[in-house]
C-alpha positions, 0 to 999 in steps of 0.5 A: 517480529520480522515484519516490524524489523523490516519496517524499521530497517526501511525507515532507517534506510530512508532517513540514511538516504536523505542524510546522504543526499544532503551531505553529497554534492547533489542539489535539488533543482528548487525552481522545478521541484520546490524546497529541498528540506521539504522534499528530502524529509517529507517521505521519511517523516510520513513513514514514521507517522504511518507506522506509528498507527501500527504501534498505537493499535498494538498498544490500545487495550480496547483493540487487543483482541482485534490486533491479536487476531489480525496481527499478521494481516495488519503488519503485512499491509503496513510493510507493503505501504512502507516499502512503496513509500520507500521506493518513491522516496528513493526515486524522488531523490534521484529525480530532483537531483537533476536525473532524467526519470519520470516519477509518474512511472512509479504510480502504476508500480505503487498502486499495482503492488499495493493491490497485490499486497492487499489481495494477498492479505484480505483472506486473513481478515476472516470474521467469526461467524458465531456471535451471541451479541448481535442477531445480524452478526453471523449473517454479516460476517458470513457475507464478508467471509464469502466475498473477501477471497473472490474479491481478491482475485481481480485485485491480484490480476489488476495489480499484475497488469498495472505493474506490467503496464510500465513496459508499454511506451511511455505515452501509453502507460498512464492511459493504460493504468487508468483503464486497468484501475477502472476495470479492476474496481468495477470487477471487484464491485461486480464480484462482491455484489454477486457473492453478496447476493448469493450469501 
């Protein structure tokens, strides 16, 4: 309930920031960034569309068993992405009004924090290893359970390094980010493959 309340609060604040922006003396430099209406409303509306999926999942009777089992993990993921979009929305409003801020600097932050949040949530998606419906079910579930925790370690480390990359000189930030992202993905694949082989 707390996570859903935080999601609702972030959406309301995002809409409030847009309304405040429109009511203030600040104006979008349309020649550089595009239509004001699109920039001001696109991310708050995206937040509604994003989180409507969580609401739909929770209301689907066919998915009730899965939702109940993974409720905390799903809500954590949606909250994380809502927070990232919210931060980007505030940074976007600040930038389009003529202030000096490099929006590309938000990319390492958003991806880094998303990886950390996903890695912390993954272990909650542990599958039952007893199944009477499918012969291959238990072995597949066992393999999944065995790789999720080790695979989350490179995600956390990579995410932390990506967030830290914004402290580098601006010209080095994006190259460092892409190198770290590539290494993180390779590490995840390698760790997953090794654990799958020994499953």
